[in-house]
C-alpha positions in Angstrom: 121.4 107.8 83.0 121.4 111.2 84.6 120.3 113.0 81.4 121.8 116.3 80.2 122.8 119.2 82.4 122.1 122.9 82.3 125.4 123.6 84.1 128.6 121.7 84.7 131.2 123.1 87.1 134.6 121.6 86.7 136.9 123.4 89.2 140.4 122.0 89.6 139.8 118.6 88.0 140.8 118.5 84.3 144.4 119.5 84.9 144.9 116.4 87.1 143.7 113.9 84.4 145.8 112.0 82.0 143.6 113.0 79.0 142.0 116.3 79.9 140.9 117.0 76.3 138.9 113.7 76.2 137.4 114.6 79.6 136.3 118.0 78.4 134.7 116.4 75.3 132.8 114.0 77.6 131.6 116.9 79.7 130.5 118.8 76.6 128.5 115.8 75.5 126.6 115.9 78.8 125.4 119.5 78.3 122.0 120.5 77.2 122.0 122.4 73.9 121.9 125.8 75.7 123.8 124.5 78.7 126.9 126.1 80.1 130.1 125.1 81.8 132.7 126.7 84.1 136.2 125.3 84.1 139.2 126.1 86.1 142.7 125.0 85.0 146.1 125.7 86.4 147.8 128.6 84.8 151.2 128.0 83.3 152.6 131.4 84.1 150.7 132.3 87.2 152.0 129.2 89.0 155.7 129.4 88.1 156.7 129.5 91.7 154.6 126.4 92.4 156.1 124.5 89.5 159.7 125.4 90.5 158.8 124.1 94.0 157.2 120.9 92.6 160.5 120.2 90.8 162.5 120.7 94.0 160.1 118.5 95.9 160.4 115.7 93.3 164.2 115.8 93.7 164.1 115.7 97.4 161.4 113.0 97.6 162.8 110.8 94.9 163.6 108.1 97.4 160.8 108.8 99.9 159.1 105.6 101.1 155.7 107.1 102.0 153.4 110.0 101.4 153.9 110.9 105.1 157.6 111.2 104.4 157.0 113.3 101.3 154.8 115.7 103.2 157.2 116.0 106.1 160.1 116.8 103.7 157.9 119.4 101.9 157.1 121.2 105.1 160.8 121.2 106.1 161.7 122.8 102.7 159.0 125.4 103.0 160.1 126.4 106.5 163.6 127.2 105.2 162.5 129.5 102.3 163.6 133.1 102.4 161.3 135.9 101.2 163.4 136.2 98.0 162.2 132.7 96.9 159.7 132.9 94.0 157.3 130.5 95.7 157.4 132.4 99.0 156.9 135.7 97.2 153.8 134.5 95.5 152.5 132.2 98.3 149.5 134.4 98.9 148.2 133.6 95.4 148.2 129.8 96.0 147.7 129.3 99.7 146.3 125.8 99.5 148.9 124.5 102.0 148.1 127.3 104.4 144.4 126.8 104.2 144.2 123.0 104.0 147.3 121.8 105.7 148.8 118.5 104.6 146.1 117.8 102.0 146.5 121.2 100.4 150.3 120.9 100.5 150.1 117.5 98.8 147.7 118.6 96.1 149.7 121.7 95.3 153.3 120.5 95.5 153.4 116.7 95.6 150.6 115.6 93.2 151.9 113.3 90.5 149.5 114.4 87.7 149.4 118.1 87.3 149.3 120.0 84.0 149.4 123.7 83.5 147.9 125.7 80.6 148.4 128.9 78.7 145.3 130.8 77.6 146.0 129.7 74.0 146.0 126.1 75.1 142.8 126.6 77.0 141.1 128.3 74.1 142.2 125.5 71.8 140.8 122.9 74.2 137.5 124.8 74.4 137.2 125.1 70.6 138.2 121.4 69.9 135.4 120.4 72.3 132.8 122.3 70.4 132.4 124.8 73.3 132.4 128.6 73.1 134.3 130.9 75.5 131.9 133.5 76.9 133.7 135.1 79.9 136.0 134.7 82.8 134.3 133.5 86.0 136.9 134.9 88.4 136.3 138.3 89.9 138.6 141.1 89.1 139.8 141.1 92.7 141.6 137.8 92.2 143.1 138.9 88.8 145.5 141.2 90.5 147.5 141.9 87.3 144.5 143.7 85.8 146.1 146.5 83.7 143.0 148.7 84.3 144.2 149.1 87.9 147.7 150.3 86.8 147.4 152.2 83.5 146.6 155.8 84.3 147.1 157.3 80.8 143.5 157.5 79.4 144.6 157.3 75.7 146.6 154.2 76.4 143.9 152.7 78.5 141.3 153.3 75.8 143.5 151.6 73.2 144.0 148.6 75.5 140.2 148.4 76.2 139.7 148.3 72.4 141.6 145.1 72.0 139.3 142.1 72.1 139.6 140.3 75.4 140.7 137.0 73.9 143.6 138.8 72.2 144.7 140.4 75.5 145.4 137.0 77.0 
């Protein structure tokens, strides 16, 4: 028995599980009363190019006999992509394959258990688990669609800033 925890960090795990809601509940039960948790789940809309590429990889690798063959096929496909391809255009947002080679490529494009979430789905999971959303852990620099960077009209910006953060998602 490890006891209860002050902090649980679940980064990139829950979206690979068959029953992520149950897993989140288990984690919640392991927290101290005033404990906290950070979670990272794949974003449904932010990874559109990845999910399109996963679908293509599944079609190409339907009859592959080994992971080595799957990985080889995946690299061949990526080498042929033009800059107009959605995955290629957003590759800098999910560079796992560029940073971690074959392992990163497999995790991102060939993993067999991968679920994506909208913010509404994430919030529902959090609430169902008896947790409370406090804030985003990611720095603004990674959230490159931050409207505060693009909206120059002060009146409009003030209105947008007046909307509760949870409703902006």
